[in-house]
TORPA-4810 file (N, C-alpha, C, O; in nm, 3 decimals):
<nodes>
NODE_1_0.085_-0.119_0.000_0.000_0.000_0.000_0.088_0.124_0.000_0.170_0.143_0.090_X
NODE_2_0.072_0.205_-0.101_0.159_0.320_-0.116_0.095_0.444_-0.054_0.040_0.529_-0.125_X
NODE_3_0.103_0.453_0.075_0.060_0.574_0.143_0.176_0.624_0.225_0.242_0.548_0.295_X
NODE_4_0.201_0.753_0.215_0.320_0.805_0.282_0.309_0.955_0.302_0.229_1.022_0.237_X
NODE_5_0.389_1.006_0.392_0.401_1.150_0.411_0.501_1.209_0.315_0.529_1.329_0.318_X
NODE_6_0.554_1.124_0.230_0.654_1.171_0.134_0.763_1.067_0.122_0.764_0.969_0.196_X
NODE_7_0.852_1.088_0.031_0.958_0.991_0.004_1.091_1.050_0.045_1.133_1.152_-0.007_X
NODE_8_1.157_0.985_0.140_1.290_1.030_0.181_1.389_0.982_0.075_1.434_0.868_0.078_X
NODE_9_1.421_1.069_-0.017_1.500_1.031_-0.133_1.646_1.004_-0.098_1.708_1.077_-0.021_X
NODE_10_1.697_0.897_-0.156_1.840_0.867_-0.148_1.890_0.864_-0.005_1.995_0.920_0.026_X
NODE_11_1.815_0.799_0.081_1.856_0.793_0.221_1.988_0.718_0.234_2.068_0.750_0.322_X
NODE_12_2.011_0.621_0.148_2.138_0.552_0.147_2.219_0.601_0.028_2.164_0.635_-0.076_X
NODE_13_2.349_0.603_0.045_2.434_0.649_-0.065_2.442_0.799_-0.076_2.493_0.851_-0.175_X
NODE_14_2.392_0.871_0.023_2.392_1.017_0.012_2.532_1.074_0.012_2.561_1.167_-0.063_X
NODE_15_2.620_1.017_0.094_2.758_1.068_0.096_2.825_1.042_-0.038_2.900_1.126_-0.088_X
NODE_16_2.797_0.926_-0.096_2.854_0.897_-0.227_2.801_0.991_-0.332_2.873_1.027_-0.426_X
NODE_17_2.677_1.032_-0.319_2.623_1.130_-0.413_2.700_1.259_-0.404_2.731_1.322_-0.505_X
NODE_18_2.732_1.299_-0.282_2.805_1.423_-0.264_2.947_1.415_-0.315_2.999_1.513_-0.367_X
NODE_19_3.009_1.300_-0.301_3.148_1.286_-0.344_3.157_1.241_-0.488_3.231_1.299_-0.567_X
NODE_20_3.084_1.136_-0.523_3.093_1.081_-0.657_3.050_1.179_-0.764_3.120_1.196_-0.863_X
NODE_21_2.935_1.244_-0.744_2.888_1.337_-0.846_2.965_1.466_-0.843_2.985_1.528_-0.948_X
NODE_22_3.009_1.508_-0.728_3.089_1.630_-0.723_3.221_1.611_-0.796_3.278_1.707_-0.850_X
NODE_23_3.270_1.486_-0.799_3.395_1.457_-0.866_3.377_1.427_-1.014_3.475_1.409_-1.086_X
NODE_24_3.251_1.421_-1.062_3.227_1.389_-1.203_3.290_1.495_-1.292_3.268_1.615_-1.275_X
NODE_25_3.369_1.449_-1.387_3.429_1.539_-1.485_3.322_1.577_-1.586_3.276_1.492_-1.663_X
NODE_26_3.282_1.703_-1.588_3.171_1.745_-1.671_3.208_1.777_-1.814_3.121_1.774_-1.901_X
NODE_27_3.335_1.806_-1.842_3.372_1.845_-1.977_3.368_1.724_-2.070_3.421_1.619_-2.035_X
NODE_28_3.308_1.738_-2.188_3.305_1.626_-2.282_3.447_1.583_-2.318_3.538_1.666_-2.326_X
NODE_29_3.464_1.453_-2.339_3.594_1.403_-2.384_3.623_1.454_-2.524_3.530_1.472_-2.603_X
NODE_30_3.749_1.478_-2.556_3.781_1.520_-2.692_3.729_1.418_-2.793_3.728_1.299_-2.763_X
NODE_31_3.686_1.462_-2.911_3.633_1.369_-3.010_3.729_1.254_-3.038_3.848_1.276_-3.063_X
NODE_32_3.676_1.133_-3.033_3.756_1.016_-3.067_3.844_0.965_-2.956_3.914_0.866_-2.975_X
NODE_33_3.843_1.030_-2.839_3.926_0.986_-2.726_3.835_0.938_-2.616_3.747_1.011_-2.572_X
NODE_34_3.855_0.815_-2.571_3.770_0.759_-2.466_3.795_0.834_-2.336_3.908_0.872_-2.307_X
NODE_35_3.687_0.855_-2.258_3.701_0.926_-2.132_3.781_0.844_-2.032_3.857_0.899_-1.953_X
NODE_36_3.765_0.713_-2.036_3.833_0.625_-1.941_3.893_0.508_-2.020_3.828_0.405_-2.033_X
NODE_37_4.016_0.522_-2.072_4.075_0.414_-2.152_4.086_0.286_-2.071_4.114_0.290_-1.951_X
NODE_38_4.065_0.174_-2.135_4.077_0.046_-2.067_4.224_0.011_-2.054_4.308_0.065_-2.126_X
NODE_39_4.256_-0.082_-1.959_4.397_-0.121_-1.943_4.454_-0.168_-2.077_4.392_-0.246_-2.149_X
NODE_40_4.573_-0.121_-2.107_4.637_-0.160_-2.231_4.609_-0.068_-2.346_4.667_-0.084_-2.454_X
NODE_41_4.519_0.029_-2.327_4.490_0.125_-2.435_4.609_0.217_-2.452_4.679_0.246_-2.355_X
NODE_42_4.633_0.265_-2.574_4.747_0.355_-2.595_4.726_0.486_-2.523_4.612_0.532_-2.508_X
NODE_43_4.833_0.546_-2.477_4.827_0.675_-2.411_4.792_0.782_-2.513_4.816_0.764_-2.633_X
NODE_44_4.734_0.898_-2.467_4.706_1.006_-2.560_4.831_1.044_-2.639_4.938_1.061_-2.581_X
NODE_45_4.816_1.058_-2.769_4.929_1.093_-2.854_4.997_0.973_-2.915_5.081_0.989_-3.005_X
NODE_46_4.963_0.850_-2.868_5.022_0.730_-2.925_4.948_0.694_-3.052_4.825_0.682_-3.048_X
NODE_47_5.015_0.675_-3.165_4.944_0.640_-3.288_4.868_0.511_-3.270_4.917_0.416_-3.209_X
NODE_48_4.746_0.508_-3.323_4.665_0.387_-3.315_4.680_0.309_-3.444_4.719_0.362_-3.547_X
NODE_49_4.648_0.182_-3.434_4.659_0.096_-3.551_4.557_0.138_-3.655_4.446_0.180_-3.621_X
NODE_50_4.594_0.127_-3.782_4.502_0.159_-3.891_4.398_0.050_-3.903_4.434_-0.067_-3.912_X
NODE_51_4.267_0.085_-3.903_4.165_-0.018_-3.915_4.181_-0.097_-4.044_4.219_-0.041_-4.147_X
NODE_52_4.151_-0.225_-4.038_4.157_-0.309_-4.156_4.047_-0.270_-4.252_3.944_-0.216_-4.210_X
NODE_53_4.066_-0.296_-4.381_3.960_-0.265_-4.478_3.829_-0.332_-4.437_3.826_-0.449_-4.397_X
NODE_54_3.721_-0.257_-4.448_3.591_-0.313_-4.413_3.554_-0.298_-4.268_3.445_-0.337_-4.227_X
NODE_55_3.645_-0.241_-4.186_3.614_-0.219_-4.045_3.617_-0.070_-4.017_3.672_0.007_-4.095_X
NODE_56_3.558_-0.031_-3.906_3.557_0.110_-3.868_3.574_0.122_-3.718_3.535_0.032_-3.643_X
NODE_57_3.631_0.233_-3.674_3.649_0.254_-3.531_3.513_0.277_-3.466_3.421_0.329_-3.529_X
NODE_58_3.501_0.237_-3.340_3.376_0.256_-3.267_3.352_0.404_-3.244_3.440_0.475_-3.195_X
NODE_59_3.234_0.450_-3.281_3.202_0.592_-3.264_3.186_0.624_-3.116_3.133_0.542_-3.041_X
NODE_60_3.232_0.742_-3.072_3.214_0.779_-2.932_3.066_0.799_-2.902_2.990_0.835_-2.991_X
NODE_61_3.023_0.776_-2.777_2.883_0.795_-2.743_2.843_0.941_-2.761_2.926_1.030_-2.742_X
NODE_62_2.716_0.968_-2.796_2.674_1.105_-2.819_2.670_1.187_-2.691_2.634_1.137_-2.585_X
NODE_63_2.708_1.313_-2.702_2.695_1.408_-2.592_2.653_1.542_-2.650_2.675_1.569_-2.768_X
NODE_64_2.592_1.624_-2.567_2.552_1.759_-2.604_2.627_1.859_-2.516_2.675_1.821_-2.409_X
NODE_65_2.639_1.983_-2.558_2.696_2.085_-2.469_2.610_2.096_-2.344_2.489_2.075_-2.349_X
NODE_66_2.671_2.130_-2.233_2.596_2.141_-2.106_2.494_2.254_-2.115_2.524_2.364_-2.162_X
NODE_67_2.372_2.225_-2.069_2.266_2.325_-2.061_2.168_2.279_-1.954_2.137_2.160_-1.946_X
NODE_68_2.120_2.370_-1.873_2.030_2.334_-1.763_1.899_2.277_-1.817_1.847_2.326_-1.917_X
NODE_69_1.846_2.173_-1.752_1.717_2.119_-1.794_1.602_2.204_-1.743_1.610_2.263_-1.636_X
NODE_70_1.495_2.210_-1.821_1.379_2.288_-1.781_1.252_2.204_-1.767_1.161_2.240_-1.692_X
NODE_71_1.246_2.092_-1.838_1.124_2.010_-1.832_1.156_1.864_-1.862_1.236_1.834_-1.951_X
NODE_72_1.092_1.775_-1.788_1.105_1.630_-1.808_0.973_1.575_-1.859_0.867_1.605_-1.803_X
NODE_73_0.980_1.495_-1.965_0.861_1.430_-2.019_0.888_1.281_-2.035_0.990_1.241_-2.092_X
NODE_74_0.796_1.199_-1.985_0.802_1.055_-2.003_0.672_1.015_-2.072_0.572_0.990_-2.005_X
NODE_75_0.672_1.009_-2.205_0.547_0.990_-2.278_0.468_0.866_-2.237_0.346_0.873_-2.224_X
NODE_76_0.534_0.753_-2.215_0.463_0.629_-2.185_0.393_0.633_-2.049_0.299_0.556_-2.026_X
NODE_77_0.437_0.721_-1.959_0.375_0.735_-1.828_0.286_0.858_-1.818_0.224_0.884_-1.715_X
NODE_78_0.280_0.934_-1.928_0.205_1.060_-1.929_0.253_1.155_-1.819_0.174_1.223_-1.754_X
NODE_79_0.385_1.157_-1.800_0.448_1.248_-1.703_0.508_1.366_-1.778_0.582_1.348_-1.875_X
NODE_80_0.475_1.485_-1.734_0.536_1.608_-1.786_0.550_1.704_-1.669_0.451_1.747_-1.611_X
NODE_81_0.673_1.736_-1.634_0.697_1.814_-1.513_0.809_1.915_-1.535_0.909_1.885_-1.601_X
NODE_82_0.793_2.033_-1.480_0.904_2.126_-1.470_1.002_2.072_-1.366_0.969_1.979_-1.292_X
NODE_83_1.120_2.129_-1.361_1.224_2.072_-1.277_1.277_2.174_-1.177_1.322_2.282_-1.213_X
NODE_84_1.270_2.136_-1.052_1.329_2.215_-0.944_1.479_2.183_-0.937_1.520_2.073_-0.971_X
NODE_85_1.558_2.279_-0.894_1.701_2.254_-0.874_1.724_2.196_-0.734_1.683_2.256_-0.634_X
NODE_86_1.788_2.082_-0.728_1.816_2.015_-0.602_1.964_2.027_-0.568_2.050_2.027_-0.656_X
NODE_87_1.991_2.036_-0.439_2.130_2.041_-0.392_2.146_1.949_-0.273_2.051_1.886_-0.228_X
NODE_88_2.268_1.941_-0.222_2.295_1.861_-0.104_2.277_1.946_0.021_2.307_2.065_0.022_X
NODE_89_2.227_1.882_0.127_2.217_1.955_0.254_2.348_1.941_0.331_2.447_1.890_0.277_X
NODE_90_2.349_1.986_0.455_2.474_1.986_0.532_2.523_1.845_0.563_2.639_1.826_0.600_X
NODE_91_2.434_1.746_0.548_2.473_1.607_0.572_2.507_1.535_0.442_2.524_1.413_0.441_X
NODE_92_2.517_1.610_0.332_2.546_1.555_0.200_2.435_1.463_0.152_2.460_1.369_0.076_X
NODE_93_2.314_1.489_0.196_2.197_1.417_0.146_2.125_1.506_0.046_2.119_1.628_0.063_X
NODE_94_2.070_1.444_-0.058_1.999_1.521_-0.160_1.868_1.573_-0.104_1.786_1.495_-0.053_X
NODE_95_1.847_1.702_-0.113_1.721_1.759_-0.067_1.611_1.720_-0.166_1.630_1.737_-0.286_X
NODE_96_1.497_1.670_-0.120_1.391_1.629_-0.211_1.317_1.750_-0.267_1.324_1.858_-0.210_X
NODE_97_1.247_1.733_-0.378_1.167_1.844_-0.431_1.064_1.891_-0.330_1.009_1.810_-0.255_X
NODE_98_1.038_2.020_-0.327_0.939_2.075_-0.235_0.797_2.041_-0.279_0.708_2.023_-0.196_X
NODE_99_0.777_2.033_-0.410_0.645_2.006_-0.466_0.636_1.859_-0.505_0.716_1.814_-0.587_X
NODE_100_0.542_1.783_-0.448_0.533_1.640_-0.481_0.495_1.614_-0.626_0.516_1.504_-0.676_X
NODE_101_0.440_1.714_-0.695_0.402_1.697_-0.835_0.511_1.744_-0.930_0.489_1.749_-1.051_X
NODE_102_0.626_1.778_-0.877_0.737_1.828_-0.959_0.864_1.751_-0.926_0.897_1.733_-0.809_X
NODE_103_0.935_1.706_-1.029_1.064_1.639_-1.008_1.173_1.743_-0.991_1.151_1.863_-1.011_X
NODE_104_1.292_1.696_-0.953_1.404_1.788_-0.933_1.531_1.734_-0.993_1.555_1.613_-0.994_X
NODE_105_1.614_1.824_-1.043_1.743_1.789_-1.102_1.854_1.824_-1.004_1.855_1.933_-0.947_X
NODE_106_1.948_1.729_-0.985_2.064_1.755_-0.900_2.159_1.848_-0.974_2.237_1.805_-1.060_X
NODE_107_2.151_1.977_-0.941_2.217_2.082_-1.019_2.368_2.087_-1.000_2.436_2.157_-1.075_X
NODE_108_2.422_2.015_-0.903_2.567_2.012_-0.884_2.631_1.896_-0.959_2.752_1.876_-0.953_X
NODE_109_2.549_1.819_-1.028_2.599_1.707_-1.107_2.592_1.738_-1.256_2.587_1.854_-1.296_X
NODE_110_2.592_1.633_-1.335_2.588_1.649_-1.480_2.454_1.705_-1.526_2.350_1.677_-1.466_X
NODE_111_2.458_1.784_-1.632_2.335_1.831_-1.696_2.286_1.724_-1.793_2.368_1.663_-1.862_X
NODE_112_2.157_1.699_-1.801_2.107_1.598_-1.895_2.150_1.629_-2.038_2.124_1.738_-2.090_X
NODE_113_2.216_1.534_-2.100_2.269_1.552_-2.235_2.419_1.570_-2.237_2.484_1.533_-2.335_X
NODE_114_2.476_1.627_-2.131_2.621_1.639_-2.120_2.677_1.506_-2.068_2.603_1.421_-2.017_X
NODE_115_2.808_1.490_-2.081_2.868_1.364_-2.038_2.854_1.345_-1.888_2.875_1.437_-1.809_X
NODE_116_2.817_1.224_-1.850_2.802_1.190_-1.709_2.660_1.147_-1.677_2.572_1.157_-1.763_X
NODE_117_2.637_1.099_-1.554_2.504_1.054_-1.515_2.423_1.168_-1.452_2.438_1.197_-1.334_X
NODE_118_2.338_1.230_-1.530_2.249_1.333_-1.477_2.144_1.267_-1.387_2.092_1.161_-1.420_X
NODE_119_2.114_1.329_-1.274_2.023_1.272_-1.175_1.898_1.358_-1.163_1.906_1.478_-1.137_X
NODE_120_1.782_1.295_-1.182_1.653_1.359_-1.161_1.575_1.273_-1.063_1.556_1.153_-1.085_X
NODE_121_1.528_1.334_-0.955_1.460_1.260_-0.849_1.320_1.318_-0.827_1.294_1.434_-0.857_X
NODE_122_1.232_1.234_-0.774_1.096_1.280_-0.746_1.029_1.190_-0.643_1.072_1.076_-0.621_X
NODE_123_0.925_1.241_-0.581_0.849_1.165_-0.483_0.763_1.060_-0.553_0.720_1.077_-0.666_X
NODE_124_0.739_0.950_-0.480_0.647_0.847_-0.529_0.506_0.870_-0.474_0.407_0.850_-0.544_X
NODE_125_0.497_0.912_-0.348_0.369_0.945_-0.285_0.388_1.066_-0.194_0.501_1.101_-0.158_X
NODE_126_0.278_1.127_-0.158_0.283_1.242_-0.067_0.149_1.251_0.006_0.046_1.271_-0.057_X
NODE_127_0.151_1.237_0.138_0.029_1.242_0.218_-0.079_1.148_0.165_-0.197_1.181_0.162_X
NODE_128_-0.036_1.029_0.124_-0.129_0.928_0.079_-0.173_0.941_-0.065_-0.247_0.856_-0.113_X
NODE_129_-0.129_1.044_-0.135_-0.169_1.065_-0.274_-0.052_1.034_-0.368_0.064_1.038_-0.327_X
NODE_130_-0.084_1.003_-0.492_0.019_0.977_-0.591_0.101_1.103_-0.617_0.045_1.213_-0.628_X
NODE_131_0.232_1.087_-0.627_0.320_1.198_-0.660_0.376_1.178_-0.802_0.337_1.084_-0.872_X
NODE_132_0.466_1.267_-0.843_0.508_1.274_-0.982_0.567_1.143_-1.034_0.546_1.109_-1.150_X
NODE_133_0.641_1.068_-0.951_0.705_0.945_-0.995_0.634_0.821_-0.943_0.696_0.717_-0.924_X
NODE_134_0.504_0.831_-0.920_0.428_0.716_-0.869_0.439_0.594_-0.960_0.448_0.481_-0.912_X
NODE_135_0.439_0.616_-1.090_0.441_0.505_-1.187_0.580_0.476_-1.242_0.593_0.401_-1.339_X
NODE_136_0.683_0.532_-1.183_0.817_0.518_-1.240_0.858_0.371_-1.255_0.924_0.335_-1.353_X
NODE_137_0.820_0.288_-1.161_0.860_0.146_-1.165_0.797_0.071_-1.282_0.832_-0.045_-1.306_X
NODE_138_0.704_0.134_-1.354_0.643_0.069_-1.470_0.725_0.086_-1.596_0.698_0.020_-1.696_X
NODE_139_0.826_0.173_-1.594_0.908_0.194_-1.713_0.983_0.066_-1.750_1.027_-0.009_-1.663_X
NODE_140_0.997_0.044_-1.878_1.065_-0.075_-1.928_1.173_-0.034_-2.028_1.165_0.074_-2.087_X
NODE_141_1.274_-0.119_-2.048_1.377_-0.088_-2.146_1.316_-0.055_-2.282_1.222_-0.120_-2.328_X
NODE_142_1.371_0.047_-2.345_1.321_0.092_-2.473_1.235_0.217_-2.464_1.217_0.287_-2.564_X
NODE_143_1.179_0.245_-2.346_1.096_0.364_-2.329_1.180_0.490_-2.348_1.299_0.491_-2.318_X
NODE_144_1.118_0.595_-2.398_1.187_0.721_-2.421_1.160_0.820_-2.308_1.051_0.826_-2.252_X
NODE_145_1.262_0.895_-2.276_1.254_1.001_-2.176_1.311_1.127_-2.240_1.421_1.125_-2.294_X
NODE_146_1.237_1.236_-2.234_1.280_1.360_-2.300_1.303_1.469_-2.197_1.223_1.488_-2.105_X
NODE_147_1.414_1.539_-2.213_1.447_1.649_-2.122_1.467_1.775_-2.206_1.563_1.786_-2.282_X
NODE_148_1.375_1.869_-2.191_1.388_1.999_-2.257_1.493_2.081_-2.184_1.499_2.079_-2.061_X
NODE_149_1.577_2.153_-2.259_1.691_2.222_-2.201_1.685_2.371_-2.228_1.614_2.417_-2.317_X
NODE_150_1.761_2.446_-2.148_1.754_2.592_-2.153_1.806_2.650_-2.284_1.778_2.765_-2.315_X
NODE_151_1.882_2.571_-2.362_1.932_2.620_-2.490_1.835_2.592_-2.604_1.867_2.617_-2.720_X
NODE_152_1.716_2.541_-2.571_1.615_2.515_-2.672_1.618_2.375_-2.731_1.530_2.341_-2.810_X
NODE_153_1.717_2.294_-2.693_1.724_2.158_-2.743_1.652_2.063_-2.649_1.624_2.096_-2.534_X
NODE_154_1.623_1.943_-2.699_1.563_1.838_-2.618_1.656_1.717_-2.621_1.683_1.662_-2.727_X
NODE_155_1.705_1.677_-2.506_1.788_1.556_-2.494_1.694_1.437_-2.483_1.613_1.430_-2.390_X
NODE_156_1.704_1.344_-2.578_1.615_1.228_-2.582_1.693_1.105_-2.537_1.794_1.068_-2.597_X
NODE_157_1.645_1.043_-2.432_1.710_0.925_-2.374_1.625_0.801_-2.397_1.503_0.810_-2.415_X
NODE_158_1.690_0.686_-2.395_1.620_0.558_-2.402_1.654_0.477_-2.278_1.770_0.463_-2.242_X
NODE_159_1.550_0.425_-2.214_1.569_0.346_-2.092_1.641_0.216_-2.127_1.604_0.146_-2.221_X
NODE_160_1.745_0.185_-2.049_1.819_0.060_-2.068_1.786_-0.044_-1.961_1.789_-0.164_-1.988_X
NODE_161_1.753_0.003_-1.841_1.714_-0.092_-1.735_1.653_-0.017_-1.619_1.670_0.104_-1.603_X
NODE_162_1.582_-0.090_-1.538_1.524_-0.039_-1.414_1.556_-0.138_-1.303_1.538_-0.258_-1.319_X
NODE_163_1.605_-0.087_-1.192_1.645_-0.173_-1.081_1.595_-0.115_-0.950_1.589_0.007_-0.934_X
NODE_164_1.560_-0.202_-0.857_1.518_-0.160_-0.723_1.623_-0.208_-0.624_1.658_-0.326_-0.622_X
NODE_165_1.671_-0.116_-0.541_1.777_-0.147_-0.446_1.730_-0.119_-0.304_1.661_-0.021_-0.278_X
NODE_166_1.769_-0.206_-0.211_1.752_-0.174_-0.069_1.840_-0.053_-0.038_1.954_-0.044_-0.085_X
NODE_167_1.787_0.039_0.042_1.863_0.162_0.068_1.993_0.136_0.141_2.088_0.213_0.127_X
NODE_168_1.999_0.028_0.217_2.124_-0.001_0.287_2.221_-0.081_0.199_2.329_-0.119_0.244_X
NODE_169_2.182_-0.106_0.073_2.271_-0.174_-0.021_2.275_-0.099_-0.153_2.288_-0.159_-0.260_X
NODE_170_2.263_0.030_-0.145_2.257_0.113_-0.265_2.393_0.115_-0.335_2.493_0.151_-0.272_X
NODE_171_2.400_0.077_-0.465_2.529_0.070_-0.535_2.570_0.208_-0.589_2.549_0.237_-0.707_X
NODE_172_2.625_0.289_-0.504_2.652_0.428_-0.538_2.740_0.443_-0.662_2.712_0.528_-0.747_X
NODE_173_2.844_0.362_-0.674_2.935_0.375_-0.787_2.863_0.344_-0.918_2.884_0.413_-1.018_X
NODE_174_2.779_0.242_-0.918_2.705_0.205_-1.038_2.608_0.314_-1.080_2.591_0.341_-1.199_X
NODE_175_2.545_0.378_-0.982_2.443_0.479_-1.011_2.507_0.614_-1.045_2.465_0.680_-1.140_X
NODE_176_2.608_0.654_-0.968_2.662_0.789_-0.978_2.800_0.798_-1.041_2.852_0.907_-1.061_X
NODE_177_2.861_0.682_-1.073_2.998_0.685_-1.124_3.006_0.747_-1.263_2.907_0.753_-1.336_X
NODE_178_3.128_0.793_-1.298_3.152_0.853_-1.429_3.110_0.761_-1.542_3.123_0.639_-1.531_X
NODE_179_3.061_0.819_-1.650_3.023_0.743_-1.769_3.087_0.807_-1.891_3.107_0.929_-1.892_X
NODE_180_3.120_0.729_-1.993_3.185_0.787_-2.112_3.091_0.872_-2.196_3.137_0.959_-2.270_X
NODE_181_2.962_0.848_-2.185_2.865_0.925_-2.262_2.764_0.993_-2.171_2.781_0.996_-2.049_X
NODE_182_2.660_1.047_-2.232_2.554_1.115_-2.157_2.450_1.012_-2.112_2.392_0.941_-2.194_X
NODE_183_2.427_1.006_-1.982_2.330_0.913_-1.927_2.237_0.986_-1.831_2.263_1.100_-1.791_X
NODE_184_2.129_0.918_-1.795_2.028_0.976_-1.708_1.990_0.875_-1.603_1.980_0.756_-1.631_X
NODE_185_1.968_0.924_-1.481_1.917_0.841_-1.372_1.789_0.906_-1.318_1.791_1.023_-1.277_X
NODE_186_1.681_0.832_-1.318_1.556_0.877_-1.256_1.539_0.797_-1.129_1.544_0.674_-1.132_X
NODE_187_1.519_0.865_-1.017_1.522_0.798_-0.887_1.400_0.836_-0.805_1.361_0.953_-0.797_X
NODE_188_1.339_0.734_-0.744_1.232_0.756_-0.647_1.240_0.647_-0.542_1.335_0.569_-0.541_X
NODE_189_1.142_0.642_-0.454_1.139_0.540_-0.349_1.051_0.423_-0.389_0.966_0.435_-0.477_X
NODE_190_1.073_0.310_-0.324_0.993_0.190_-0.350_1.007_0.092_-0.236_1.067_0.123_-0.133_X
NODE_191_0.952_-0.027_-0.257_0.960_-0.129_-0.153_0.856_-0.107_-0.045_0.754_-0.043_-0.067_X
NODE_192_0.884_-0.160_0.073_0.792_-0.151_0.186_0.799_-0.014_0.251_0.906_0.048_0.260_X
NODE_193_0.684_0.033_0.296_0.679_0.163_0.363_0.651_0.144_0.511_0.559_0.073_0.549_X
NODE_194_0.731_0.209_0.595_0.713_0.206_0.740_0.640_0.333_0.782_0.694_0.443_0.772_X
NODE_195_0.517_0.318_0.830_0.441_0.433_0.874_0.501_0.500_0.995_0.494_0.622_1.009_X
NODE_196_0.561_0.422_1.083_0.617_0.480_1.204_0.744_0.560_1.175_0.770_0.663_1.237_X
NODE_197_0.822_0.510_1.079_0.948_0.578_1.045_0.933_0.674_0.928_1.025_0.749_0.897_X
NODE_198_0.816_0.673_0.863_0.794_0.754_0.742_0.907_0.728_0.642_0.973_0.821_0.595_X
NODE_199_0.927_0.602_0.611_1.047_0.564_0.537_1.018_0.444_0.448_0.961_0.345_0.493_X
NODE_200_1.058_0.454_0.319_1.054_0.340_0.229_1.183_0.260_0.242_1.288_0.315_0.274_X
NODE_201_1.173_0.131_0.216_1.289_0.044_0.232_1.385_0.052_0.114_1.505_0.024_0.129_X
NODE_202_1.335_0.089_-0.003_1.415_0.077_-0.124_1.418_0.208_-0.205_1.343_0.302_-0.178_X
NODE_203_1.508_0.209_-0.304_1.507_0.310_-0.409_1.485_0.242_-0.543_1.539_0.134_-0.569_X
NODE_204_1.405_0.304_-0.628_1.387_0.260_-0.766_1.473_0.350_-0.853_1.464_0.473_-0.844_X
NODE_205_1.556_0.290_-0.937_1.646_0.366_-1.024_1.625_0.324_-1.168_1.635_0.206_-1.201_X
NODE_206_1.595_0.422_-1.254_1.585_0.401_-1.398_1.715_0.449_-1.461_1.758_0.562_-1.436_X
NODE_207_1.777_0.366_-1.543_1.898_0.400_-1.617_1.860_0.427_-1.763_1.784_0.350_-1.822_X
NODE_208_1.912_0.534_-1.821_1.884_0.565_-1.961_2.007_0.627_-2.025_2.089_0.689_-1.958_X
NODE_209_2.018_0.609_-2.158_2.130_0.663_-2.234_2.079_0.757_-2.342_1.970_0.739_-2.396_X
NODE_210_2.160_0.860_-2.373_2.126_0.957_-2.475_2.124_0.891_-2.612_2.215_0.816_-2.647_X
NODE_211_2.020_0.920_-2.690_2.011_0.869_-2.826_2.087_0.959_-2.923_2.112_1.076_-2.893_X
NODE_212_2.123_0.905_-3.037_2.195_0.983_-3.138_2.111_1.098_-3.192_2.166_1.198_-3.238_X
NODE_213_1.977_1.083_-3.188_1.891_1.189_-3.239_1.848_1.284_-3.129_1.742_1.345_-3.137_X
NODE_214_1.933_1.298_-3.025_1.894_1.372_-2.906_1.876_1.521_-2.929_1.797_1.584_-2.859_X
NODE_215_1.947_1.578_-3.024_1.942_1.724_-3.042_1.821_1.763_-3.127_1.833_1.821_-3.235_X
NODE_216_1.702_1.730_-3.073_1.579_1.762_-3.145_1.525_1.895_-3.096_1.539_1.928_-2.978_X
NODE_217_1.464_1.972_-3.184_1.408_2.099_-3.144_1.257_2.097_-3.154_1.192_2.197_-3.124_X
</nodes>
C-alpha cells in the first residue's frame, strides 16, 4: 500500500552522491578519445593501428553541450513536469523536491545531455496521494525520456534498465559513477513503507542513455 508522508530520497548512498557526483568530470571528452581508456589502451598521442579494410572505429557515445534542464517528459507514463534545482544539505543528502508533483534535477551534477550521469529525483507518494514518480517502476527498457533544455534543445534518452535497491545496499558507484557518454538516472522510493518511520525500504532507479537523435528541437 503506497501511502506516505513523502519519500525520503536517497537515504542511502547520500555521501557517495556528494562525493561521486561532485567529482564527475563534466567536460566532454575530446572527439575520438575515450574518457576512461581500458587497461592496455594507448596513451594520448600514441598512434593507433590503422583499421583493416571493411572495419571502422567505434564511434564515441553522443553528448551535447551542457545546458540546464527545464522540463522532463516521459510519454509512456504521461508524465510532464518542470524541474526544481536540487542540492545537497549539510549532511550531504539530496534535498527532495518541495512540490510532490514536480521532479528535481541535482544541479551540482551532470546536466542531462552532457557527459556523465544526470540525476533527476521525485516523490512516489505524498500524504497518501500519488506523486510525480508514482508510476516510475512501470518503465521498461526501450521507453523514451525527453528532457527539454535551456538552450532550446531536447535531450532524448532511451531506458536501458530499471532496478530496485535496498537503501542499505545502494550501489553508489554504479548509479553515480563517471560514464563515457551522456546518461540519465531517474530515482524515487519503492519497496515496503514504514508508517512509524515515514520511510521506504528501497530506491527505484531508472537508467537511460542519450540517443543519437537527441538534439531535437
